[in-house]
PyMOL Python script that loads the backbone (N, CA, C, O; Angstrom):
from pymol import cmd

cmd.read_pdbstr("""\
ATOM      1  N   MET A   1     174.038 -39.158  59.829  1.00  0.00           N
ATOM      2  CA  MET A   1     173.920 -38.476  61.100  1.00  0.00           C
ATOM      3  C   MET A   1     175.167 -38.740  61.913  1.00  0.00           C
ATOM      4  O   MET A   1     175.682 -39.857  61.952  1.00  0.00           O
ATOM      5  N   ALA A   2     175.635 -37.706  62.552  1.00  0.00           N
ATOM      6  CA  ALA A   2     176.840 -37.844  63.351  1.00  0.00           C
ATOM      7  C   ALA A   2     176.575 -38.783  64.514  1.00  0.00           C
ATOM      8  O   ALA A   2     175.538 -38.698  65.171  1.00  0.00           O
ATOM      9  N   GLY A   3     177.509 -39.667  64.759  1.00  0.00           N
ATOM     10  CA  GLY A   3     177.398 -40.571  65.882  1.00  0.00           C
ATOM     11  C   GLY A   3     176.553 -41.803  65.622  1.00  0.00           C
ATOM     12  O   GLY A   3     176.340 -42.606  66.530  1.00  0.00           O
ATOM     13  N   VAL A   4     176.068 -41.969  64.403  1.00  0.00           N
ATOM     14  CA  VAL A   4     175.264 -43.143  64.086  1.00  0.00           C
ATOM     15  C   VAL A   4     176.196 -44.298  63.760  1.00  0.00           C
ATOM     16  O   VAL A   4     176.998 -44.198  62.831  1.00  0.00           O
ATOM     17  N   PRO A   5     176.107 -45.383  64.501  1.00  0.00           N
ATOM     18  CA  PRO A   5     176.998 -46.508  64.225  1.00  0.00           C
ATOM     19  C   PRO A   5     176.657 -47.162  62.893  1.00  0.00           C
ATOM     20  O   PRO A   5     175.494 -47.229  62.495  1.00  0.00           O
ATOM     21  N   MET A   6     177.686 -47.640  62.219  1.00  0.00           N
ATOM     22  CA  MET A   6     177.504 -48.334  60.954  1.00  0.00           C
ATOM     23  C   MET A   6     177.249 -49.810  61.262  1.00  0.00           C
ATOM     24  O   MET A   6     178.189 -50.596  61.384  1.00  0.00           O
ATOM     25  N   THR A   7     175.996 -50.174  61.385  1.00  0.00           N
ATOM     26  CA  THR A   7     175.642 -51.538  61.760  1.00  0.00           C
ATOM     27  C   THR A   7     175.491 -52.404  60.518  1.00  0.00           C
ATOM     28  O   THR A   7     175.316 -51.906  59.406  1.00  0.00           O
ATOM     29  N   ASP A   8     175.562 -53.707  60.735  1.00  0.00           N
ATOM     30  CA  ASP A   8     175.364 -54.644  59.634  1.00  0.00           C
ATOM     31  C   ASP A   8     173.968 -54.496  59.044  1.00  0.00           C
ATOM     32  O   ASP A   8     173.796 -54.602  57.830  1.00  0.00           O
ATOM     33  N   ASP A   9     172.962 -54.251  59.898  1.00  0.00           N
ATOM     34  CA  ASP A   9     171.597 -54.072  59.412  1.00  0.00           C
ATOM     35  C   ASP A   9     171.503 -52.866  58.487  1.00  0.00           C
ATOM     36  O   ASP A   9     170.848 -52.924  57.446  1.00  0.00           O
ATOM     37  N   ARG A  10     172.153 -51.780  58.867  1.00  0.00           N
ATOM     38  CA  ARG A  10     172.102 -50.562  58.053  1.00  0.00           C
ATOM     39  C   ARG A  10     172.841 -50.782  56.735  1.00  0.00           C
ATOM     40  O   ARG A  10     172.377 -50.342  55.683  1.00  0.00           O
ATOM     41  N   GLU A  11     173.973 -51.451  56.786  1.00  0.00           N
ATOM     42  CA  GLU A  11     174.713 -51.732  55.562  1.00  0.00           C
ATOM     43  C   GLU A  11     173.899 -52.638  54.636  1.00  0.00           C
ATOM     44  O   GLU A  11     173.912 -52.459  53.418  1.00  0.00           O
ATOM     45  N   GLN A  12     173.197 -53.605  55.213  1.00  0.00           N
ATOM     46  CA  GLN A  12     172.347 -54.481  54.408  1.00  0.00           C
ATOM     47  C   GLN A  12     171.200 -53.674  53.785  1.00  0.00           C
ATOM     48  O   GLN A  12     170.834 -53.895  52.631  1.00  0.00           O
ATOM     49  N   GLN A  13     170.650 -52.757  54.544  1.00  0.00           N
ATOM     50  CA  GLN A  13     169.575 -51.906  54.042  1.00  0.00           C
ATOM     51  C   GLN A  13     170.071 -51.058  52.872  1.00  0.00           C
ATOM     52  O   GLN A  13     169.356 -50.892  51.884  1.00  0.00           O
ATOM     53  N   ILE A  14     171.272 -50.527  52.973  1.00  0.00           N
ATOM     54  CA  ILE A  14     171.836 -49.707  51.908  1.00  0.00           C
ATOM     55  C   ILE A  14     172.094 -50.563  50.672  1.00  0.00           C
ATOM     56  O   ILE A  14     171.784 -50.149  49.555  1.00  0.00           O
ATOM     57  N   ARG A  15     172.661 -51.755  50.866  1.00  0.00           N
ATOM     58  CA  ARG A  15     172.892 -52.647  49.725  1.00  0.00           C
ATOM     59  C   ARG A  15     171.579 -52.953  49.004  1.00  0.00           C
ATOM     60  O   ARG A  15     171.526 -52.956  47.774  1.00  0.00           O
ATOM     61  N   ARG A  16     170.544 -53.206  49.760  1.00  0.00           N
ATOM     62  CA  ARG A  16     169.244 -53.527  49.168  1.00  0.00           C
ATOM     63  C   ARG A  16     168.678 -52.317  48.422  1.00  0.00           C
ATOM     64  O   ARG A  16     168.117 -52.469  47.336  1.00  0.00           O
ATOM     65  N   ALA A  17     168.816 -51.132  48.987  1.00  0.00           N
ATOM     66  CA  ALA A  17     168.335 -49.920  48.314  1.00  0.00           C
ATOM     67  C   ALA A  17     169.066 -49.717  46.994  1.00  0.00           C
ATOM     68  O   ALA A  17     168.457 -49.354  45.987  1.00  0.00           O
ATOM     69  N   ARG A  18     170.383 -49.954  47.004  1.00  0.00           N
ATOM     70  CA  ARG A  18     171.152 -49.831  45.760  1.00  0.00           C
ATOM     71  C   ARG A  18     170.682 -50.852  44.724  1.00  0.00           C
ATOM     72  O   ARG A  18     170.562 -50.529  43.543  1.00  0.00           O
ATOM     73  N   GLU A  19     170.417 -52.072  45.163  1.00  0.00           N
ATOM     74  CA  GLU A  19     169.935 -53.110  44.245  1.00  0.00           C
ATOM     75  C   GLU A  19     168.601 -52.705  43.627  1.00  0.00           C
ATOM     76  O   GLU A  19     168.390 -52.850  42.423  1.00  0.00           O
ATOM     77  N   VAL A  20     167.714 -52.202  44.462  1.00  0.00           N
ATOM     78  CA  VAL A  20     166.398 -51.804  43.958  1.00  0.00           C
ATOM     79  C   VAL A  20     166.541 -50.699  42.925  1.00  0.00           C
ATOM     80  O   VAL A  20     165.904 -50.743  41.873  1.00  0.00           O
ATOM     81  N   LEU A  21     167.374 -49.706  43.221  1.00  0.00           N
ATOM     82  CA  LEU A  21     167.543 -48.605  42.276  1.00  0.00           C
ATOM     83  C   LEU A  21     168.210 -49.052  40.986  1.00  0.00           C
ATOM     84  O   LEU A  21     167.808 -48.622  39.905  1.00  0.00           O
ATOM     85  N   SER A  22     169.221 -49.906  41.079  1.00  0.00           N
ATOM     86  CA  SER A  22     169.940 -50.293  39.871  1.00  0.00           C
ATOM     87  C   SER A  22     169.181 -51.315  39.037  1.00  0.00           C
ATOM     88  O   SER A  22     169.254 -51.285  37.809  1.00  0.00           O
ATOM     89  N   ASP A  23     168.460 -52.209  39.680  1.00  0.00           N
ATOM     90  CA  ASP A  23     167.793 -53.289  38.953  1.00  0.00           C
ATOM     91  C   ASP A  23     166.344 -53.005  38.598  1.00  0.00           C
ATOM     92  O   ASP A  23     165.749 -53.752  37.821  1.00  0.00           O
ATOM     93  N   ALA A  24     165.768 -51.963  39.136  1.00  0.00           N
ATOM     94  CA  ALA A  24     164.317 -51.809  38.993  1.00  0.00           C
ATOM     95  C   ALA A  24     163.894 -50.527  38.298  1.00  0.00           C
ATOM     96  O   ALA A  24     162.799 -50.025  38.552  1.00  0.00           O
ATOM     97  N   GLY A  25     164.731 -49.988  37.430  1.00  0.00           N
ATOM     98  CA  GLY A  25     164.310 -48.807  36.681  1.00  0.00           C
ATOM     99  C   GLY A  25     163.024 -49.068  35.926  1.00  0.00           C
ATOM    100  O   GLY A  25     162.137 -48.216  35.878  1.00  0.00           O
ATOM    101  N   TRP A  26     162.924 -50.244  35.338  1.00  0.00           N
ATOM    102  CA  TRP A  26     161.713 -50.628  34.601  1.00  0.00           C
ATOM    103  C   TRP A  26     160.521 -50.734  35.536  1.00  0.00           C
ATOM    104  O   TRP A  26     159.385 -50.499  35.123  1.00  0.00           O
ATOM    105  N   LEU A  27     160.769 -51.089  36.797  1.00  0.00           N
ATOM    106  CA  LEU A  27     159.680 -51.262  37.744  1.00  0.00           C
ATOM    107  C   LEU A  27     158.946 -49.952  37.987  1.00  0.00           C
ATOM    108  O   LEU A  27     157.718 -49.925  38.061  1.00  0.00           O
ATOM    109  N   PHE A  28     159.710 -48.856  38.113  1.00  0.00           N
ATOM    110  CA  PHE A  28     159.072 -47.562  38.326  1.00  0.00           C
ATOM    111  C   PHE A  28     158.187 -47.196  37.128  1.00  0.00           C
ATOM    112  O   PHE A  28     157.054 -46.746  37.298  1.00  0.00           O
ATOM    113  N   ASP A  29     158.718 -47.396  35.915  1.00  0.00           N
ATOM    114  CA  ASP A  29     157.939 -47.096  34.714  1.00  0.00           C
ATOM    115  C   ASP A  29     156.698 -47.981  34.633  1.00  0.00           C
ATOM    116  O   ASP A  29     155.606 -47.502  34.325  1.00  0.00           O
ATOM    117  N   ASP A  30     156.868 -49.257  34.908  1.00  0.00           N
ATOM    118  CA  ASP A  30     155.756 -50.202  34.851  1.00  0.00           C
ATOM    119  C   ASP A  30     154.697 -49.849  35.888  1.00  0.00           C
ATOM    120  O   ASP A  30     153.500 -49.915  35.609  1.00  0.00           O
ATOM    121  N   PHE A  31     155.133 -49.479  37.064  1.00  0.00           N
ATOM    122  CA  PHE A  31     154.213 -49.101  38.132  1.00  0.00           C
ATOM    123  C   PHE A  31     153.368 -47.912  37.705  1.00  0.00           C
ATOM    124  O   PHE A  31     152.161 -47.878  37.943  1.00  0.00           O
ATOM    125  N   VAL A  32     154.014 -46.935  37.073  1.00  0.00           N
ATOM    126  CA  VAL A  32     153.297 -45.736  36.652  1.00  0.00           C
ATOM    127  C   VAL A  32     152.336 -46.046  35.508  1.00  0.00           C
ATOM    128  O   VAL A  32     151.206 -45.558  35.500  1.00  0.00           O
ATOM    129  N   ASN A  33     152.769 -46.844  34.553  1.00  0.00           N
ATOM    130  CA  ASN A  33     151.993 -47.058  33.332  1.00  0.00           C
ATOM    131  C   ASN A  33     150.991 -48.199  33.413  1.00  0.00           C
ATOM    132  O   ASN A  33     150.083 -48.267  32.584  1.00  0.00           O
ATOM    133  N   ASN A  34     151.123 -49.082  34.368  1.00  0.00           N
ATOM    134  CA  ASN A  34     150.294 -50.277  34.427  1.00  0.00           C
ATOM    135  C   ASN A  34     148.898 -49.955  34.955  1.00  0.00           C
ATOM    136  O   ASN A  34     148.721 -49.609  36.123  1.00  0.00           O
ATOM    137  N   GLY A  35     147.953 -50.073  34.103  1.00  0.00           N
ATOM    138  CA  GLY A  35     146.555 -49.975  34.521  1.00  0.00           C
ATOM    139  C   GLY A  35     146.105 -48.610  34.980  1.00  0.00           C
ATOM    140  O   GLY A  35     145.197 -48.518  35.806  1.00  0.00           O
ATOM    141  N   CYS A  36     146.692 -47.569  34.489  1.00  0.00           N
ATOM    142  CA  CYS A  36     146.256 -46.222  34.879  1.00  0.00           C
ATOM    143  C   CYS A  36     145.035 -45.837  34.062  1.00  0.00           C
ATOM    144  O   CYS A  36     145.145 -45.532  32.875  1.00  0.00           O
ATOM    145  N   GLY A  37     143.874 -45.851  34.701  1.00  0.00           N
ATOM    146  CA  GLY A  37     142.644 -45.542  33.988  1.00  0.00           C
ATOM    147  C   GLY A  37     142.388 -44.054  33.862  1.00  0.00           C
ATOM    148  O   GLY A  37     141.834 -43.600  32.861  1.00  0.00           O
ATOM    149  N   THR A  38     142.785 -43.297  34.862  1.00  0.00           N
ATOM    150  CA  THR A  38     142.496 -41.867  34.844  1.00  0.00           C
ATOM    151  C   THR A  38     143.777 -41.068  34.959  1.00  0.00           C
ATOM    152  O   THR A  38     144.816 -41.575  35.383  1.00  0.00           O
ATOM    153  N   ARG A  39     143.681 -39.832  34.578  1.00  0.00           N
ATOM    154  CA  ARG A  39     144.829 -38.928  34.688  1.00  0.00           C
ATOM    155  C   ARG A  39     145.245 -38.777  36.154  1.00  0.00           C
ATOM    156  O   ARG A  39     146.436 -38.722  36.460  1.00  0.00           O
ATOM    157  N   GLU A  40     144.267 -38.711  37.054  1.00  0.00           N
ATOM    158  CA  GLU A  40     144.560 -38.563  38.477  1.00  0.00           C
ATOM    159  C   GLU A  40     145.316 -39.775  39.008  1.00  0.00           C
ATOM    160  O   GLU A  40     146.257 -39.635  39.789  1.00  0.00           O
ATOM    161  N   GLU A  41     144.898 -40.971  38.580  1.00  0.00           N
ATOM    162  CA  GLU A  41     145.567 -42.194  39.014  1.00  0.00           C
ATOM    163  C   GLU A  41     146.985 -42.250  38.468  1.00  0.00           C
ATOM    164  O   GLU A  41     147.911 -42.639  39.179  1.00  0.00           O
ATOM    165  N   ALA A  42     147.160 -41.866  37.214  1.00  0.00           N
ATOM    166  CA  ALA A  42     148.503 -41.852  36.617  1.00  0.00           C
ATOM    167  C   ALA A  42     149.393 -40.862  37.367  1.00  0.00           C
ATOM    168  O   ALA A  42     150.556 -41.157  37.644  1.00  0.00           O
ATOM    169  N   TYR A  43     148.852 -39.696  37.693  1.00  0.00           N
ATOM    170  CA  TYR A  43     149.625 -38.703  38.443  1.00  0.00           C
ATOM    171  C   TYR A  43     150.010 -39.242  39.817  1.00  0.00           C
ATOM    172  O   TYR A  43     151.147 -39.080  40.258  1.00  0.00           O
ATOM    173  N   ARG A  44     149.052 -39.887  40.493  1.00  0.00           N
ATOM    174  CA  ARG A  44     149.335 -40.429  41.823  1.00  0.00           C
ATOM    175  C   ARG A  44     150.421 -41.494  41.753  1.00  0.00           C
ATOM    176  O   ARG A  44     151.340 -41.495  42.571  1.00  0.00           O
ATOM    177  N   ARG A  45     150.325 -42.390  40.794  1.00  0.00           N
ATOM    178  CA  ARG A  45     151.334 -43.443  40.645  1.00  0.00           C
ATOM    179  C   ARG A  45     152.707 -42.852  40.337  1.00  0.00           C
ATOM    180  O   ARG A  45     153.713 -43.300  40.887  1.00  0.00           O
ATOM    181  N   ALA A  46     152.750 -41.866  39.474  1.00  0.00           N
ATOM    182  CA  ALA A  46     154.030 -41.219  39.144  1.00  0.00           C
ATOM    183  C   ALA A  46     154.624 -40.557  40.383  1.00  0.00           C
ATOM    184  O   ALA A  46     155.830 -40.636  40.615  1.00  0.00           O
ATOM    185  N   ARG A  47     153.784 -39.912  41.170  1.00  0.00           N
ATOM    186  CA  ARG A  47     154.264 -39.250  42.391  1.00  0.00           C
ATOM    187  C   ARG A  47     154.804 -40.275  43.385  1.00  0.00           C
ATOM    188  O   ARG A  47     155.865 -40.072  43.975  1.00  0.00           O
ATOM    189  N   VAL A  48     154.075 -41.377  43.572  1.00  0.00           N
ATOM    190  CA  VAL A  48     154.516 -42.417  44.507  1.00  0.00           C
ATOM    191  C   VAL A  48     155.843 -43.021  44.053  1.00  0.00           C
ATOM    192  O   VAL A  48     156.752 -43.203  44.862  1.00  0.00           O
ATOM    193  N   ALA A  49     155.954 -43.328  42.773  1.00  0.00           N
ATOM    194  CA  ALA A  49     157.201 -43.910  42.253  1.00  0.00           C
ATOM    195  C   ALA A  49     158.361 -42.936  42.416  1.00  0.00           C
ATOM    196  O   ALA A  49     159.465 -43.339  42.781  1.00  0.00           O
ATOM    197  N   THR A  50     158.118 -41.666  42.148  1.00  0.00           N
ATOM    198  CA  THR A  50     159.164 -40.645  42.289  1.00  0.00           C
ATOM    199  C   THR A  50     159.585 -40.501  43.741  1.00  0.00           C
ATOM    200  O   THR A  50     160.777 -40.402  44.034  1.00  0.00           O
ATOM    201  N   GLU A  51     158.623 -40.489  44.651  1.00  0.00           N
ATOM    202  CA  GLU A  51     158.939 -40.377  46.073  1.00  0.00           C
ATOM    203  C   GLU A  51     159.709 -41.599  46.573  1.00  0.00           C
ATOM    204  O   GLU A  51     160.635 -41.469  47.374  1.00  0.00           O
ATOM    205  N   LEU A  52     159.329 -42.771  46.105  1.00  0.00           N
ATOM    206  CA  LEU A  52     160.033 -43.989  46.500  1.00  0.00           C
ATOM    207  C   LEU A  52     161.478 -43.957  46.024  1.00  0.00           C
ATOM    208  O   LEU A  52     162.398 -44.255  46.786  1.00  0.00           O
ATOM    209  N   LYS A  53     161.673 -43.597  44.774  1.00  0.00           N
ATOM    210  CA  LYS A  53     163.024 -43.516  44.213  1.00  0.00           C
ATOM    211  C   LYS A  53     163.847 -42.463  44.964  1.00  0.00           C
ATOM    212  O   LYS A  53     165.000 -42.713  45.317  1.00  0.00           O
ATOM    213  N   ALA A  54     163.264 -41.300  45.207  1.00  0.00           N
ATOM    214  CA  ALA A  54     163.972 -40.234  45.925  1.00  0.00           C
ATOM    215  C   ALA A  54     164.321 -40.672  47.346  1.00  0.00           C
ATOM    216  O   ALA A  54     165.400 -40.358  47.849  1.00  0.00           O
ATOM    217  N   GLY A  55     163.417 -41.387  47.984  1.00  0.00           N
ATOM    218  CA  GLY A  55     163.689 -41.866  49.344  1.00  0.00           C
ATOM    219  C   GLY A  55     164.846 -42.846  49.385  1.00  0.00           C
ATOM    220  O   GLY A  55     165.687 -42.782  50.281  1.00  0.00           O
ATOM    221  N   LEU A  56     164.893 -43.753  48.418  1.00  0.00           N
ATOM    222  CA  LEU A  56     166.009 -44.707  48.359  1.00  0.00           C
ATOM    223  C   LEU A  56     167.322 -43.992  48.072  1.00  0.00           C
ATOM    224  O   LEU A  56     168.346 -44.302  48.681  1.00  0.00           O
ATOM    225  N   GLU A  57     167.298 -43.037  47.146  1.00  0.00           N
ATOM    226  CA  GLU A  57     168.513 -42.275  46.825  1.00  0.00           C
ATOM    227  C   GLU A  57     168.981 -41.484  48.043  1.00  0.00           C
ATOM    228  O   GLU A  57     170.180 -41.411  48.313  1.00  0.00           O
ATOM    229  N   SER A  58     168.051 -40.897  48.771  1.00  0.00           N
ATOM    230  CA  SER A  58     168.392 -40.132  49.966  1.00  0.00           C
ATOM    231  C   SER A  58     169.020 -41.021  51.037  1.00  0.00           C
ATOM    232  O   SER A  58     169.980 -40.627  51.700  1.00  0.00           O
ATOM    233  N   LEU A  59     168.475 -42.211  51.198  1.00  0.00           N
ATOM    234  CA  LEU A  59     169.020 -43.168  52.159  1.00  0.00           C
ATOM    235  C   LEU A  59     170.467 -43.505  51.820  1.00  0.00           C
ATOM    236  O   LEU A  59     171.325 -43.540  52.702  1.00  0.00           O
ATOM    237  N   ILE A  60     170.733 -43.748  50.556  1.00  0.00           N
ATOM    238  CA  ILE A  60     172.089 -44.080  50.113  1.00  0.00           C
ATOM    239  C   ILE A  60     173.025 -42.894  50.311  1.00  0.00           C
ATOM    240  O   ILE A  60     174.135 -43.062  50.817  1.00  0.00           O
ATOM    241  N   GLU A  61     172.592 -41.698  49.920  1.00  0.00           N
ATOM    242  CA  GLU A  61     173.432 -40.508  50.062  1.00  0.00           C
ATOM    243  C   GLU A  61     173.750 -40.234  51.533  1.00  0.00           C
ATOM    244  O   GLU A  61     174.880 -39.880  51.869  1.00  0.00           O
ATOM    245  N   SER A  62     172.769 -40.396  52.397  1.00  0.00           N
ATOM    246  CA  SER A  62     172.974 -40.185  53.825  1.00  0.00           C
ATOM    247  C   SER A  62     173.988 -41.177  54.383  1.00  0.00           C
ATOM    248  O   SER A  62     174.871 -40.806  55.156  1.00  0.00           O
ATOM    249  N   TYR A  63     173.856 -42.427  53.989  1.00  0.00           N
ATOM    250  CA  TYR A  63     174.786 -43.466  54.440  1.00  0.00           C
ATOM    251  C   TYR A  63     176.205 -43.160  53.966  1.00  0.00           C
ATOM    252  O   TYR A  63     177.158 -43.285  54.734  1.00  0.00           O
ATOM    253  N   GLU A  64     176.345 -42.760  52.705  1.00  0.00           N
ATOM    254  CA  GLU A  64     177.668 -42.446  52.172  1.00  0.00           C
ATOM    255  C   GLU A  64     178.285 -41.243  52.877  1.00  0.00           C
ATOM    256  O   GLU A  64     179.486 -41.228  53.146  1.00  0.00           O
ATOM    257  N   ALA A  65     177.473 -40.239  53.177  1.00  0.00           N
ATOM    258  CA  ALA A  65     177.974 -39.067  53.903  1.00  0.00           C
ATOM    259  C   ALA A  65     178.408 -39.459  55.312  1.00  0.00           C
ATOM    260  O   ALA A  65     179.455 -39.020  55.787  1.00  0.00           O
ATOM    261  N   ASP A  66     177.604 -40.283  55.979  1.00  0.00           N
ATOM    262  CA  ASP A  66     177.965 -40.756  57.317  1.00  0.00           C
ATOM    263  C   ASP A  66     179.257 -41.558  57.287  1.00  0.00           C
ATOM    264  O   ASP A  66     180.112 -41.402  58.159  1.00  0.00           O
ATOM    265  N   SER A  67     179.396 -42.409  56.290  1.00  0.00           N
ATOM    266  CA  SER A  67     180.603 -43.229  56.164  1.00  0.00           C
ATOM    267  C   SER A  67     181.839 -42.362  55.940  1.00  0.00           C
ATOM    268  O   SER A  67     182.896 -42.608  56.521  1.00  0.00           O
ATOM    269  N   ALA A  68     181.697 -41.352  55.098  1.00  0.00           N
ATOM    270  CA  ALA A  68     182.818 -40.447  54.842  1.00  0.00           C
ATOM    271  C   ALA A  68     183.201 -39.687  56.110  1.00  0.00           C
ATOM    272  O   ALA A  68     184.385 -39.501  56.390  1.00  0.00           O
ATOM    273  N   LEU A  69     182.210 -39.250  56.869  1.00  0.00           N
ATOM    274  CA  LEU A  69     182.477 -38.531  58.112  1.00  0.00           C
ATOM    275  C   LEU A  69     183.196 -39.427  59.115  1.00  0.00           C
ATOM    276  O   LEU A  69     184.149 -38.996  59.763  1.00  0.00           O
ATOM    277  N   VAL A  70     182.747 -40.662  59.243  1.00  0.00           N
ATOM    278  CA  VAL A  70     183.394 -41.606  60.155  1.00  0.00           C
ATOM    279  C   VAL A  70     184.827 -41.850  59.717  1.00  0.00           C
ATOM    280  O   VAL A  70     185.725 -41.902  60.557  1.00  0.00           O
ATOM    281  N   ALA A  71     185.059 -42.001  58.424  1.00  0.00           N
ATOM    282  CA  ALA A  71     186.416 -42.223  57.917  1.00  0.00           C
ATOM    283  C   ALA A  71     187.323 -41.034  58.218  1.00  0.00           C
ATOM    284  O   ALA A  71     188.476 -41.211  58.610  1.00  0.00           O
ATOM    285  N   LYS A  72     186.804 -39.828  58.035  1.00  0.00           N
ATOM    286  CA  LYS A  72     187.597 -38.626  58.326  1.00  0.00           C
ATOM    287  C   LYS A  72     187.929 -38.554  59.812  1.00  0.00           C
ATOM    288  O   LYS A  72     189.060 -38.240  60.183  1.00  0.00           O
ATOM    289  N   ARG A  73     186.961 -38.839  60.651  1.00  0.00           N
ATOM    290  CA  ARG A  73     187.201 -38.798  62.099  1.00  0.00           C
ATOM    291  C   ARG A  73     188.237 -39.842  62.521  1.00  0.00           C
ATOM    292  O   ARG A  73     189.096 -39.561  63.357  1.00  0.00           O
ATOM    293  N   LEU A  74     188.160 -41.024  61.954  1.00  0.00           N
ATOM    294  CA  LEU A  74     189.146 -42.059  62.269  1.00  0.00           C
ATOM    295  C   LEU A  74     190.535 -41.647  61.803  1.00  0.00           C
ATOM    296  O   LEU A  74     191.520 -41.892  62.498  1.00  0.00           O
ATOM    297  N   GLU A  75     190.621 -41.025  60.637  1.00  0.00           N
ATOM    298  CA  GLU A  75     191.917 -40.564  60.128  1.00  0.00           C
ATOM    299  C   GLU A  75     192.492 -39.477  61.037  1.00  0.00           C
ATOM    300  O   GLU A  75     193.682 -39.503  61.348  1.00  0.00           O
ATOM    301  N   ARG A  76     191.670 -38.534  61.461  1.00  0.00           N
ATOM    302  CA  ARG A  76     192.145 -37.483  62.375  1.00  0.00           C
ATOM    303  C   ARG A  76     192.610 -38.075  63.696  1.00  0.00           C
ATOM    304  O   ARG A  76     193.636 -37.661  64.237  1.00  0.00           O
ATOM    305  N   LEU A  77     191.861 -39.044  64.220  1.00  0.00           N
ATOM    306  CA  LEU A  77     192.239 -39.690  65.465  1.00  0.00           C
ATOM    307  C   LEU A  77     193.579 -40.407  65.305  1.00  0.00           C
ATOM    308  O   LEU A  77     194.435 -40.334  66.187  1.00  0.00           O
ATOM    309  N   LYS A  78     193.755 -41.084  64.205  1.00  0.00           N
ATOM    310  CA  LYS A  78     195.006 -41.775  63.925  1.00  0.00           C
ATOM    311  C   LYS A  78     196.167 -40.786  63.846  1.00  0.00           C
ATOM    312  O   LYS A  78     197.240 -41.040  64.395  1.00  0.00           O
ATOM    313  N   GLU A  79     195.956 -39.665  63.169  1.00  0.00           N
ATOM    314  CA  GLU A  79     196.999 -38.640  63.063  1.00  0.00           C
ATOM    315  C   GLU A  79     197.349 -38.073  64.435  1.00  0.00           C
ATOM    316  O   GLU A  79     198.525 -37.854  64.725  1.00  0.00           O
ATOM    317  N   ARG A  80     196.364 -37.836  65.273  1.00  0.00           N
ATOM    318  CA  ARG A  80     196.622 -37.306  66.618  1.00  0.00           C
ATOM    319  C   ARG A  80     197.431 -38.301  67.449  1.00  0.00           C
ATOM    320  O   ARG A  80     198.361 -37.923  68.160  1.00  0.00           O
ATOM    321  N   ARG A  81     197.063 -39.570  67.348  1.00  0.00           N
ATOM    322  CA  ARG A  81     197.800 -40.594  68.108  1.00  0.00           C
ATOM    323  C   ARG A  81     199.252 -40.667  67.645  1.00  0.00           C
ATOM    324  O   ARG A  81     200.159 -40.765  68.472  1.00  0.00           O
ATOM    325  N   GLU A  82     199.481 -40.621  66.337  1.00  0.00           N
ATOM    326  CA  GLU A  82     200.841 -40.634  65.812  1.00  0.00           C
ATOM    327  C   GLU A  82     201.615 -39.408  66.265  1.00  0.00           C
ATOM    328  O   GLU A  82     202.794 -39.496  66.605  1.00  0.00           O
ATOM    329  N   HIS A  83     200.941 -38.263  66.267  1.00  0.00           N
ATOM    330  CA  HIS A  83     201.595 -37.034  66.715  1.00  0.00           C
ATOM    331  C   HIS A  83     201.990 -37.108  68.183  1.00  0.00           C
ATOM    332  O   HIS A  83     203.084 -36.680  68.551  1.00  0.00           O
ATOM    333  N   HIS A  84     201.110 -37.649  69.028  1.00  0.00           N
ATOM    334  CA  HIS A  84     201.401 -37.773  70.459  1.00  0.00           C
ATOM    335  C   HIS A  84     202.506 -38.781  70.728  1.00  0.00           C
ATOM    336  O   HIS A  84     203.246 -38.636  71.701  1.00  0.00           O
ATOM    337  N   ARG A  85     202.629 -39.786  69.898  1.00  0.00           N
ATOM    338  CA  ARG A  85     203.705 -40.768  70.070  1.00  0.00           C
ATOM    339  C   ARG A  85     205.059 -40.141  69.804  1.00  0.00           C
ATOM    340  O   ARG A  85     206.052 -40.496  70.439  1.00  0.00           O
ATOM    341  N   ARG A  86     205.097 -39.216  68.874  1.00  0.00           N
ATOM    342  CA  ARG A  86     206.369 -38.546  68.526  1.00  0.00           C
ATOM    343  C   ARG A  86     206.808 -37.573  69.609  1.00  0.00           C
ATOM    344  O   ARG A  86     207.992 -37.254  69.721  1.00  0.00           O
ATOM    345  N   ILE A  87     205.864 -37.104  70.399  1.00  0.00           N
ATOM    346  CA  ILE A  87     206.182 -36.089  71.423  1.00  0.00           C
ATOM    347  C   ILE A  87     206.827 -36.720  72.637  1.00  0.00           C
ATOM    348  O   ILE A  87     207.160 -36.020  73.593  1.00  0.00           O
TER     349      ILE A  87
END
""", "prot")
cmd.dss("prot")
cmd.show_as("cartoon", "prot")
cmd.util.cbc("prot")
cmd.orient("prot")
């Protein structure tokens, strides 16, 4: 989101989301397959695991997009300042 500050808490949240996604692929499978007695329960578990994974991926993608936008804005600001110094 434009104007969202990159706080230490948010960066820590992103690091944790990345850790969960990279280290817990087996966790999603285990969650879906562990103790599913009925087809409905298996479907519900699969949906929850998929939504959780998608939510973490979305959080990371949003953070990366915000970071790229902030970097571009800082670069433009730097270029403008350099241009004004030359004038």
